[in-house]
VOPAGU-2260 file (C-alpha; in pm, 1 decimal, decimal comma):
REM VOPAGU-2260
SITE   aa  ch    i         X         Y         Z
SITE  MET   A    0    9422,1    9985,2    9586,6
SITE  ASN   A    1    9693,5    9891,2    9819,9
SITE  LYS   A    2    9764,7    9522,4    9765,0
SITE  GLY   A    3   10057,3    9495,0   10000,2
SITE  ASN   A    4   10379,0    9318,7    9903,4
SITE  PRO   A    5   10503,8    9128,6   10214,6
SITE  ILE   A    6   10791,6    8961,1   10024,0
SITE  ILE   A    7   10992,6    9282,3   10026,6
SITE  LEU   A    8   10925,8    9368,4   10401,1
SITE  LEU   A    9   11090,8    9297,7   10724,2
SITE  SER   A   10   10831,8    9231,1   10984,4
SITE  LEU   A   11   10903,6    9364,5   11333,3
SITE  GLY   A   12   10566,4    9294,7   11479,9
SITE  LEU   A   13   10269,5    9523,4   11483,8
SITE  THR   A   14   10369,9    9718,3   11796,1
SITE  SER   A   15   10701,3    9816,0   11645,9
SITE  MET   A   16   10540,3   10007,5   11351,8
SITE  LEU   A   17   10671,5   10331,0   11493,4
SITE  ALA   A   18   11017,9   10216,2   11585,7
SITE  ALA   A   19   11313,2   10401,4   11437,0
SITE  PHE   A   20   11527,2   10247,7   11168,2
SITE  HIS   A   21   11888,5   10141,0   11252,8
SITE  TRP   A   22   12050,3   10481,1   11187,8
SITE  HIS   A   23   12351,5   10642,3   11315,7
SITE  HIS   A   24   12319,5   10701,9   11692,8
SITE  ASN   A   25   12284,1   11073,2   11650,4
SITE  TYR   A   26   11948,3   11016,7   11503,9
SITE  THR   A   27   11818,5   10706,1   11675,0
SITE  HIS   A   28   11693,7   10883,2   11985,9
SITE  ALA   A   29   11668,9   11238,4   11851,3
SITE  ALA   A   30   11338,1   11406,1   11928,2
SITE  PRO   A   31   11149,7   11594,4   11664,6
SITE  ASN   A   32   11184,3   11970,0   11650,3
SITE  THR   A   33   10969,4   12090,7   11933,6
SITE  MET   A   34   11041,3   12455,7   11921,3
SITE  ALA   A   35   10716,0   12647,7   11943,4
SITE  THR   A   36   10700,0   12970,2   11735,3
SITE  PRO   A   37   10447,8   13257,3   11756,3
SITE  THR   A   38   10352,4   13170,9   11396,3
SITE  ALA   A   39   10282,7   12806,0   11482,4
SITE  ILE   A   40   10081,9   12907,3   11791,3
SITE  SER   A   41    9875,5   13148,9   11583,6
SITE  GLN   A   42    9815,3   12874,2   11323,3
SITE  THR   A   43    9690,1   12634,5   11591,2
SITE  GLN   A   44    9449,3   12899,2   11717,0
SITE  ALA   A   45    9326,2   12952,5   11370,2
SITE  ILE   A   46    9271,3   12581,0   11309,3
SITE  VAL   A   47    9096,7   12541,3   11650,3
SITE  THR   A   48    8864,9   12836,5   11558,0
SITE  ALA   A   49    8786,3   12681,4   11223,6
SITE  ALA   A   50    8721,5   12343,7   11372,3
SITE  ASN   A   51    8481,8   12468,4   11641,0
SITE  THR   A   52    8302,6   12676,4   11378,7
SITE  PHE   A   53    8241,3   12360,3   11180,5
SITE  LEU   A   54    8128,0   12161,2   11489,5
SITE  HIS   A   55    7892,5   12445,6   11594,7
SITE  ALA   A   56    7730,2   12434,9   11245,9
SITE  LEU   A   57    7622,4   12073,8   11300,7
SITE  ASN   A   58    7313,7   11931,3   11469,2
SITE  VAL   A   59    7323,9   11690,0   11764,7
SITE  GLU   A   60    7286,8   11384,3   11534,3
SITE  GLN   A   61    7569,8   11489,0   11305,6
SITE  LEU   A   62    7798,5   11569,1   11604,4
SITE  ALA   A   63    7758,6   11215,8   11718,9
SITE  LYS   A   64    7883,3   11090,6   11384,1
SITE  VAL   A   65    8172,0   11332,5   11340,0
SITE  GLN   A   66    8343,5   11381,5   11682,8
SITE  PHE   A   67    8515,0   11106,1   11868,9
SITE  SER   A   68    8762,6   11066,6   12157,3
SITE  PHE   A   69    9129,4   11089,9   12099,1
SITE  THR   A   70    9350,8   10841,0   12276,8
SITE  ALA   A   71    9721,1   10830,8   12210,0
SITE  GLN   A   72    9838,2   10479,3   12132,9
SITE  LYS   A   73   10178,9   10316,0   12094,4
SITE  ALA   A   74   10101,2   10181,8   11740,8
SITE  ALA   A   75    9835,6   10173,6   11474,3
SITE  THR   A   76    9646,8    9847,0   11408,6
SITE  VAL   A   77    9507,5    9675,2   11101,8
SITE  ALA   A   78    9141,3    9725,0   11022,2
SITE  ARG   A   79    8984,7    9474,2   10774,4
SITE  PHE   A   80    8643,4    9481,1   10621,4
SITE  LYS   A   81    8447,8    9243,9   10401,5
SITE  ARG   A   82    8131,5    9261,2   10197,3
SITE  SER   A   83    7829,6    9096,4   10364,4
SITE  GLY   A   84    7638,6    9171,9   10040,0
SITE  GLU   A   85    7690,6    9355,4    9727,0
SITE  ASN   A   86    7612,2    9696,6    9892,0
SITE  GLU   A   87    7714,7    9637,5   10254,8
SITE  VAL   A   88    8059,6    9626,4   10412,9
SITE  VAL   A   89    8124,0    9509,9   10765,9
SITE  PRO   A   90    8439,0    9488,0   10986,0
SITE  PHE   A   91    8623,0    9154,9   10997,4
SITE  ALA   A   92    8504,8    8906,9   11273,6
SITE  PRO   A   93    8771,3    8733,1   11496,9
SITE  GLU   A   94    8744,9    8420,3   11278,6
SITE  ASP   A   95    8817,7    8619,6   10963,5
SITE  TYR   A   96    9132,9    8757,8   11126,5
SITE  ALA   A   97    9236,1    8405,7   11234,6
SITE  ARG   A   98    9187,7    8281,2   10881,2
SITE  VAL   A   99    9390,8    8556,9   10721,8
SITE  ASN   A  100    9669,9    8527,5   10985,7
SITE  THR   A  101    9695,9    8149,9   10943,8
SITE  SER   A  102    9710,3    8179,2   10556,9
SITE  SER   A  103    9972,4    8455,6   10577,5
SITE  HIS   A  104   10189,7    8244,7   10807,7
SITE  GLN   A  105   10177,3    7940,0   10592,6
SITE  GLN   A  106   10236,9    8139,8   10276,9
SITE  HIS   A  107   10555,8    8318,5   10401,0
SITE  GLU   A  108   10700,6    8063,5   10622,9
SITE  GLY   A  109   11061,7    7998,6   10551,4
SITE  GLN   A  110   11099,5    8296,1   10321,0
SITE  PRO   A  111   11430,6    8488,5   10361,0
SITE  GLY   A  112   11438,2    8839,4   10506,6
SITE  PRO   A  113   11593,1    9150,5   10359,3
SITE  GLY   A  114   11928,9    9107,8   10509,3
SITE  ASN   A  115   12010,8    8797,4   10319,4
SITE  ARG   A  116   12141,2    8965,4   10009,0
SITE  PRO   A  117   12321,7    9306,6   10011,9
SITE  GLY   A  118   12195,4    9597,1    9808,5
SITE  GLY   A  119   11851,5    9469,7    9732,3
SITE  GLY   A  120   11524,0    9363,4    9879,1
SITE  PRO   A  121   11411,9    9000,8    9921,9
SITE  GLY   A  122   11189,3    8829,7    9668,5
SITE  GLY   A  123   11200,5    9090,4    9415,3
SITE  HIS   A  124   11306,0    9043,2    9054,1
SITE  PRO   A  125   11513,2    9270,9    8824,0
SITE  PRO   A  126   11281,9    9488,9    8607,4
SITE  GLN   A  127   11164,5    9305,8    8304,9
SITE  PRO   A  128   11066,4    9454,7    7964,8
SITE  GLY   A  129   10689,7    9514,5    7974,2
SITE  ASP   A  130   10669,4    9524,8    8352,0
SITE  LYS   A  131   10367,9    9719,5    8470,2
SITE  PRO   A  132   10357,2    9813,6    8846,1
SITE  GLY   A  133   10065,8    9738,5    9067,9
SITE  GLN   A  134    9892,3    9459,2    8876,5
SITE  GLY   A  135    9584,8    9321,0    9063,6
SITE  PRO   A  136    9216,4    9362,2    9130,4
SITE  GLY   A  137    9051,0    9700,3    9164,7
SITE  PRO   A  138    8833,9    9814,9    9454,4
SITE  GLY   A  139    8562,1    9564,0    9381,9
SITE  GLY   A  140    8804,8    9262,8    9389,0
SITE  PRO   A  141    8717,3    8928,4    9245,7
SITE  GLY   A  142    8376,0    8766,8    9234,1
SITE  LYS   A  143    8087,3    9015,5    9186,6
SITE  GLY   A  144    8259,9    9288,1    9398,5
SITE  MET   A  145    8276,8    9074,1    9706,6
SITE  GLY   A  146    8644,7    9178,4    9768,4
SITE  PRO   A  147    8974,0    9007,0    9827,2
SITE  ALA   A  148    9008,8    8710,2   10048,2
SITE  GLU   A  149    9226,1    8906,5   10295,6
SITE  GLY   A  150    8968,0    9176,3   10310,5
SITE  PHE   A  151    8969,7    9551,4   10233,2
SITE  VAL   A  152    9254,7    9682,7   10445,7
SITE  GLY   A  153    9280,8   10005,9   10639,5
SITE  GLU   A  154    9496,4   10147,7   10910,4
SITE  GLN   A  155    9331,8   10224,0   11246,0
SITE  TYR   A  156    9453,4   10457,0   11518,4
SITE  GLY   A  157    9215,2   10479,6   11806,9
SITE  GLN   A  158    8885,1   10530,1   11641,8
SITE  ALA   A  159    9030,6   10682,7   11328,2
SITE  VAL   A  160    9061,0   10474,9   11011,6
SITE  TRP   A  161    9218,2   10551,7   10681,9
SITE  SER   A  162    9293,6   10364,2   10366,3
SITE  ASN   A  163    9350,7   10394,4    9997,1
SITE  TYR   A  164    9028,0   10211,4    9936,9
SITE  PRO   A  165    8701,4   10389,1    9866,7
SITE  VAL   A  166    8476,1   10458,7   10159,3
SITE  SER   A  167    8242,7   10187,5   10041,3
SITE  ASP   A  168    8523,7    9929,1   10099,2
SITE  VAL   A  169    8690,8   10061,6   10418,7
SITE  LEU   A  170    8455,6   10245,2   10653,1
SITE  ARG   A  171    8571,3   10578,9   10777,6
SITE  PRO   A  172    8430,1   10738,2   11095,4
SITE  GLY   A  173    8291,8   11084,7   11033,1
SITE  LEU   A  174    8057,1   11275,8   10800,4
SITE  GLN   A  175    8070,2   11252,1   10427,9
SITE  LEU   A  176    8077,0   11585,4   10246,3
SITE  GLY   A  177    7759,2   11486,6   10063,2
SITE  SER   A  178    7571,5   11469,2   10396,3
SITE  LEU   A  179    7633,2   11827,9   10478,4
SITE  ASN   A  180    7421,3   12131,9   10381,0
SITE  ALA   A  181    7594,5   12424,7   10196,2
SITE  SER   A  182    7694,1   12612,7   10513,6
SITE  GLN   A  183    7830,1   12305,3   10690,4
SITE  ARG   A  184    8019,2   12208,1   10387,2
SITE  LYS   A  185    8176,2   12550,8   10349,4
SITE  ALA   A  186    8287,7   12533,6   10721,3
SITE  ALA   A  187    8437,2   12186,6   10654,3
SITE  MET   A  188    8635,9   12298,7   10352,3
SITE  HIS   A  189    8742,2   12616,8   10539,8
SITE  LEU   A  190    8890,1   12398,9   10810,9
SITE  LEU   A  191    9085,8   12206,0   10553,2
SITE  GLU   A  192    9196,0   12534,8   10396,9
SITE  VAL   A  193    9329,1   12671,3   10733,1
SITE  MET   A  194    9493,0   12336,5   10824,0
SITE  LEU   A  195    9674,1   12294,4   10484,7
SITE  SER   A  196    9899,3   12509,0   10283,7
SITE  PRO   A  197    9753,6   12673,9    9970,0
SITE  LYS   A  198    9945,9   12428,3    9757,2
SITE  GLY   A  199    9839,8   12141,6    9980,7
SITE  TYR   A  200    9475,1   12243,4    9970,3
SITE  GLN   A  201    9493,5   12267,5    9589,0
SITE  LYS   A  202    9649,9   11914,9    9587,1
SITE  VAL   A  203    9359,5   11777,4    9784,4
SITE  LEU   A  204    9105,4   11943,0    9555,5
SITE  GLU   A  205    9273,8   11792,8    9252,9
SITE  ILE   A  206    9273,8   11445,7    9401,6
SITE  MET   A  207    8901,4   11474,1    9481,3
SITE  GLY   A  208    8835,5   11608,4    9139,6
SITE  SER   A  209    8998,6   11303,6    8994,8
SITE  ASP   A  210    8775,0   11085,1    9188,9
SITE  GLN   A  211    8477,2   11282,5    9063,1
SITE  VAL   A  212    8578,2   11188,1    8713,2
SITE  LEU   A  213    8547,4   10819,3    8814,5
SITE  PHE   A  214    8206,7   10894,8    8962,1
SITE  GLU   A  215    8085,0   11059,1    8649,0
SITE  GLY   A  216    8205,9   10766,5    8437,8
SITE  GLY   A  217    8028,3   10518,0    8667,2
SITE  THR   A  218    8195,2   10290,0    8924,7
SITE  PRO   A  219    8096,8    9975,4    9109,9
SITE  PHE   A  220    8222,4   10138,9    9434,1
SITE  ALA   A  221    8150,5   10479,1    9612,7
SITE  SER   A  222    8330,6   10752,5    9440,7
SITE  GLY   A  223    8319,3   11134,1    9382,3
SITE  ILE   A  224    8364,9   11441,8    9592,3
SITE  ASN   A  225    8067,7   11390,0    9808,2
SITE  ARG   A  226    8213,2   11063,7    9947,6
SITE  TYR   A  227    8518,3   11221,0   10114,7
SITE  THR   A  228    8487,9   11207,7   10496,8
SITE  ILE   A  229    8592,1   11433,8   10779,3
SITE  GLY   A  230    8635,4   11330,2   11143,7
SITE  ILE   A  231    8746,6   11516,0   11449,7
SITE  PHE   A  232    8909,6   11318,4   11739,8
SITE  GLY   A  233    8917,3   11497,5   12073,4
SITE  GLN   A  234    8812,1   11854,9   12147,8
SITE  PRO   A  235    8981,0   12125,7   11939,6
SITE  ASN   A  236    9193,9   12337,4   12170,8
SITE  THR   A  237    9542,3   12500,8   12192,9
SITE  SER   A  238    9698,2   12284,1   12466,1
SITE  THR   A  239    9615,9   11911,1   12459,4
SITE  PRO   A  240    9646,9   11667,3   12169,4
SITE  TRP   A  241    9354,4   11627,8   11923,3
SITE  MET   A  242    9326,5   11507,1   11558,0
SITE  ILE   A  243    9171,2   11589,6   11229,7
SITE  GLN   A  244    9123,4   11314,9   10960,9
SITE  PHE   A  245    9002,9   11373,7   10612,4
SITE  GLY   A  246    9000,4   11140,5   10333,6
SITE  GLY   A  247    8848,9   10885,5   10099,9
SITE  HIS   A  248    8955,9   10708,6    9785,4
SITE  HIS   A  249    9328,8   10791,5    9719,2
SITE  LEU   A  250    9353,6   11039,0   10014,4
SITE  GLY   A  251    9428,9   10993,1   10384,1
SITE  LEU   A  252    9516,1   11304,8   10586,2
SITE  ASN   A  253    9594,8   11253,7   10959,2
SITE  VAL   A  254    9698,9   11570,4   11141,9
SITE  VAL   A  255    9751,3   11561,2   11508,3
SITE  ILE   A  256    9771,3   11892,6   11677,9
SITE  ALA   A  257    9930,0   11952,1   12022,5
SITE  GLY   A  258    9964,4   12308,7   12123,3
SITE  ALA   A  259   10190,9   12474,7   11859,8
SITE  HIS   A  260   10288,0   12144,9   11713,6
SITE  GLY   A  261   10127,9   11961,1   11417,4
SITE  SER   A  262   10215,4   11625,4   11281,6
SITE  SER   A  263   10082,5   11522,0   10942,2
SITE  THR   A  264   10211,7   11165,2   10918,1
SITE  PRO   A  265   10099,8   10926,2   10794,3
SITE  THR   A  266    9957,8   11090,0   10481,6
SITE  LEU   A  267    9839,6   10905,0   10175,5
SITE  THR   A  268    9786,8   11069,1    9833,7
SITE  GLY   A  269    9697,5   10919,5    9498,7
SITE  ALA   A  270    9493,2   10968,0    9182,2
SITE  GLN   A  271    9306,3   10794,0    8908,2
SITE  PRO   A  272    9292,4   10931,8    8651,0
SITE  ALA   A  273    9617,6   11126,0    8701,3
SITE  ILE   A  274    9517,9   11353,2    8417,3
SITE  TYR   A  275    9173,2   11498,2    8358,2
SITE  THR   A  276    8988,1   11802,0    8221,8
SITE  ALA   A  277    8795,5   12034,3    8450,0
SITE  HIS   A  278    8632,2   12360,2    8349,8
SITE  GLY   A  279    8819,0   12352,7    8018,7
SITE  LYS   A  280    9156,7   12299,2    8171,3
SITE  THR   A  281    9390,2   11998,2    8189,3
SITE  VAL   A  282    9454,5   11902,1    8554,2
SITE  ARG   A  283    9758,6   11674,3    8624,0
SITE  VAL   A  284    9745,4   11535,3    8970,2
SITE  LEU   A  285   10069,8   11489,5    9171,2
SITE  ALA   A  286   10271,8   11627,1    8874,3
SITE  GLY   A  287   10532,3   11785,5    9099,4
SITE  GLU   A  288   10600,2   11449,8    9277,1
SITE  ASN   A  289   10666,7   11284,1    8937,6
SITE  ASP   A  290   10851,0   11555,5    8750,7
SITE  LYS   A  291   11083,0   11655,8    9029,6
SITE  ALA   A  292   11180,5   11296,4    9082,4
SITE  PHE   A  293   11272,6   11251,9    8716,2
SITE  THR   A  294   11463,5   11587,0    8725,3
SITE  LEU   A  295   11663,1   11460,8    9027,8
SITE  LEU   A  296   11730,6   11126,8    8849,0
SITE  ASP   A  297   11848,1   11303,1    8534,2
SITE  ALA   A  298   12088,1   11519,5    8747,6
SITE  LEU   A  299   12278,7   11207,3    8869,9
SITE  ASN   A  300   12601,7   11093,7    8705,9
SITE  ASP   A  301   12655,5   10731,7    8596,9
SITE  THR   A  302   12798,6   10618,6    8928,5
SITE  GLN   A  303   12528,7   10785,4    9121,7
SITE  ARG   A  304   12256,5   10624,0    8904,6
SITE  LYS   A  305   12399,9   10281,3    8960,7
SITE  GLN   A  306   12356,6   10333,2    9328,9
SITE  ALA   A  307   12010,4   10473,1    9307,4
SITE  ILE   A  308   11847,0   10228,4    9063,9
SITE  LEU   A  309   11750,0    9909,9    9242,7
SITE  ASN   A  310   11835,2    9565,5    9090,9
SITE  TYR   A  311   11484,7    9437,1    9153,1
SITE  HIS   A  312   11135,8    9543,9    9072,5
SITE  VAL   A  313   10896,1    9717,3    9314,2
SITE  ASP   A  314   10540,8    9728,2    9211,0
SITE  ASP   A  315   10346,5    9871,4    9503,6
SITE  LEU   A  316   10371,9   10063,3    9823,0
SITE  VAL   A  317   10562,1    9877,8   10081,9
SITE  LEU   A  318   10457,0   10087,2   10376,5
SITE  GLY   A  319   10103,4   10164,6   10271,4
SITE  PRO   A  320    9812,5   10153,8   10503,7
SITE  ALA   A  321    9827,4    9902,9   10785,7
SITE  SER   A  322   10169,9    9778,2   10671,2
SITE  GLY   A  323   10185,8    9574,6   10993,4
SITE  GLY   A  324   10488,9    9688,3   11185,2
SITE  LYS   A  325   10714,1    9637,0   10891,5
SITE  THR   A  326   11010,2    9848,9   10779,6
SITE  ILE   A  327   11248,1    9863,4   10490,0
SITE  VAL   A  328   11622,5    9813,2   10477,9
SITE  PRO   A  329   11761,7   10151,1   10348,6
SITE  GLU   A  330   11905,6   10128,2   10002,1
SITE  GLY   A  331   11980,8   10348,4    9700,9
SITE  LEU   A  332   12187,6   10655,9    9678,1
SITE  LYS   A  333   12264,6   10839,1    9998,3
SITE  ALA   A  334   12230,7   11217,1    9996,6
SITE  SER   A  335   12587,3   11235,4   10142,0
SITE  ALA   A  336   12708,0   11122,6    9794,0
SITE  MET   A  337   12508,3   11397,2    9626,4
SITE  ASN   A  338   12639,5   11740,0    9549,0
SITE  ALA   A  339   12479,9   12059,4    9692,5
SITE  GLN   A  340   12255,3   12115,3    9385,0
SITE  GLN   A  341   12129,5   11752,5    9402,2
SITE  ARG   A  342   12058,4   11769,4    9777,8
SITE  THR   A  343   11846,4   12085,9    9713,8
SITE  MET   A  344   11658,0   11908,0    9448,7
SITE  LEU   A  345   11597,7   11624,1    9685,2
SITE  LEU   A  346   11458,7   11857,4    9953,2
SITE  ASP   A  347   11243,6   12029,6    9693,2
SITE  LEU   A  348   11093,5   11680,7    9610,9
SITE  ILE   A  349   11037,7   11600,4    9975,1
SITE  ALA   A  350   10856,1   11927,3   10021,4
SITE  GLU   A  351   10582,1   11800,4    9794,5
SITE  TRP   A  352   10463,2   11598,1   10094,8
SITE  THR   A  353   10583,0   11792,4   10394,4
SITE  GLY   A  354   10431,9   12107,2   10236,1
SITE  ILE   A  355   10084,4   11969,5   10222,7
SITE  VAL   A  356   10026,7   12094,3   10570,8
SITE  ASN   A  357   10046,8   12465,9   10658,7
SITE  ASP   A  358   10379,8   12635,9   10654,1
SITE  ALA   A  359   10401,1   12688,2   11028,7
SITE  TYR   A  360   10400,5   12315,5   11092,8
SITE  SER   A  361   10592,7   12209,6   10786,2
SITE  LYS   A  362   10889,7   12436,3   10860,6
SITE  ALA   A  363   10984,3   12266,0   11177,6
SITE  ARG   A  364   10930,0   11923,0   10986,7
SITE  MET   A  365   11175,3   12022,1   10722,2
SITE  GLU   A  366   11436,6   12124,1   10975,1
SITE  ASP   A  367   11414,1   11778,0   11119,1
SITE  ILE   A  368   11455,6   11628,2   10766,4
SITE  LYS   A  369   11757,4   11852,0   10687,7
SITE  ALA   A  370   11926,8   11756,4   11010,8
SITE  GLY   A  371   11931,2   11386,8   10891,2
SITE  LEU   A  372   11972,2   11453,8   10515,6
SITE  GLU   A  373   12322,4   11297,0   10500,9
SITE  GLU   A  374   12162,6   10967,1   10613,2
SITE  THR   A  375   11875,9   10984,8   10364,6
SITE  TYR   A  376   11850,9   10754,1   10063,0
SITE  PHE   A  377   11697,7   10793,2    9724,5
SITE  ALA   A  378   11606,1   10462,9    9542,9
SITE  TRP   A  379   11447,2   10404,4    9204,0
SITE  SER   A  380   11277,3   10108,4    9031,1
SITE  GLY   A  381   11151,5   10112,1    8675,6
SITE  PRO   A  382   11210,9   10329,0    8356,7
SITE  THR   A  383   11431,3   10628,0    8374,5
SITE  THR   A  384   11235,1   10835,5    8125,7
SITE  HIS   A  385   10875,7   10949,8    8088,8
SITE  GLN   A  386   10654,8   11124,8    7838,6
SITE  PRO   A  387   10648,7   11505,2    7895,0
SITE  GLY   A  388   10320,3   11613,5    8039,6
SITE  LYS   A  389   10242,7   11260,1    8184,0
SITE  ASN   A  390   10354,8   11069,7    8491,3
SITE  GLY   A  391   10602,2   10796,5    8449,9
SITE  SER   A  392   10562,0   10434,4    8543,9
SITE  SER   A  393   10852,2   10420,1    8789,3
SITE  TYR   A  394   10855,1   10361,6    9160,3
SITE  TYR   A  395   11082,4   10557,2    9383,7
SITE  ARG   A  396   11148,7   10581,9    9757,7
SITE  ILE   A  397   11305,6   10840,3    9976,3
SITE  GLN   A  398   11411,3   10712,1   10320,1
SITE  GLY   A  399   11581,1   10890,2   10605,9
SITE  PRO   A  400   11607,5   10875,1   10986,0
SITE  LYS   A  401   11267,3   11042,5   11025,5
SITE  LEU   A  402   11112,9   10997,1   10673,7
SITE  VAL   A  403   10971,9   10739,2   10439,1
SITE  ILE   A  404   10819,9   10852,7   10110,1
SITE  GLU   A  405   10698,7   10613,0    9840,5
SITE  PHE   A  406   10571,4   10700,7    9489,2
SITE  SER   A  407   10415,5   10393,7    9322,8
SITE  PRO   A  408   10239,4   10384,8    8975,6
SITE  GLN   A  409    9965,6   10124,8    8961,5
SITE  GLY   A  410    9870,5    9879,1    8683,0
SITE  VAL   A  411    9508,6    9876,1    8786,9
SITE  GLY   A  412    9316,1   10024,1    8493,0
SITE  GLY   A  413    9579,2    9928,8    8232,7
SITE  ASP   A  414    9796,0   10240,1    8235,2
SITE  PRO   A  415   10029,2   10295,2    8533,4
SITE  THR   A  416   10097,9   10653,8    8416,4
SITE  MET   A  417    9724,9   10729,9    8494,4
SITE  HIS   A  418    9705,0   10575,1    8836,4
SITE  VAL   A  419    9948,0   10645,8    9128,2
SITE  HIS   A  420    9963,1   10579,8    9503,4
SITE  THR   A  421   10193,5   10764,2    9747,3
SITE  ILE   A  422   10270,3   10740,3   10116,5
SITE  TYR   A  423   10449,0   10972,5   10347,8
SITE  ARG   A  424   10553,3   10855,7   10704,5
SITE  ASP   A  425   10777,3   10950,6   10987,0
SITE  PRO   A  426   10886,1   10634,0   11181,5
SITE  THR   A  427   10978,3   10846,3   11478,3
SITE  ASN   A  428   10662,4   11054,2   11500,9
SITE  GLU   A  429   10360,0   10881,7   11341,3
SITE  TYR   A  430   10035,1   11038,2   11476,1
SITE  GLY   A  431   10224,6   11298,3   11670,3
SITE  HIS   A  432   10380,9   11052,1   11919,2
SITE  ALA   A  433   10650,3   11297,0   12002,8
SITE  PHE   A  434   10394,1   11537,5   12119,5
SITE  THR   A  435   10144,4   11301,2   12279,5
SITE  GLY   A  436   10381,3   11114,2   12517,8
SITE  GLN   A  437   10373,1   10784,0   12337,0
């Protein structure tokens, strides 16, 4: 679960969540690639058709639970939930938010910010032998599953809510797959298949399959494929903005579509277990995200490695769900200090996230990233080797003018190589702001 780690963050206030980093002036005000292509227009039409087919398969009661209004906002907000009983979760009340805000202010008052020491983040410590990332309570939290004192945290944009927590801990608007009949479920999955690339769709299936393994082993929280939830915000069409959200435990897809443009940030992916067996075959979830990163690290020379490897320990996502308007001081190795082969490897690693969505949308996104590649950083925390065929236990971050990616193994469950969280953001175009007028 995303525990948050405020000691390595620079708070800019909630409304500045989507503000750009302090990059070179060529990128500070640059708009995303807005060139519409015939392929992208056709892709949007296919998604609209699939979305409307899904909606038409539902009854009136189901429609009321799956379709909501879409209102573009300047920033996302924090959504917190608490257990009112062992089997019921409710949104935080105003007094709950007041309590958490007061506690947080007292705890962090007087702590230094990231700029106080060069080349490293605040409050971190150098990696220590035996360090395991992500130590902390699981979905149930302390005390008979009543949850953490700060609540189960999600990120809310309009009526859409997503999180790394299971749906029993952070409530998602929409319909769970398990509530659909066979034809409705087929239509929902077809919509995902059209919206995503073949590789992205397979990645989603593998994440869901991982959670099914948890379900079959028994969990104190909602788990399994049937718990993943789909919501549609706005009316599917080929001109005005609307949004598809799909997710659950270890998955949050937020795709805003506006004409021929599609934005897929923020996206959260993760897995526990990261390796499992299905239909007699071994499935290794998010293998490319792990292996390509180690391959890039291995390709660096000693000088480059010293720049890339942080001198403090990072043990969780910094910009996970509802990171509260915080940003990160860029650090690590700049792509401008890489050779051509290394930069190609970096782009191939980035494509593990940008390529989740269909090729028509991801192509324009990659062009934006390439334009700012010289100002993109690669940072590493943790061991520099991993066992073949398994994920490592190392955190890494890729950060550019229009890009933040984090890969964070978790200690929850005892083995960080079997539990991972990742986040993918665009600080200049979260929730499609460039296409919605925000």
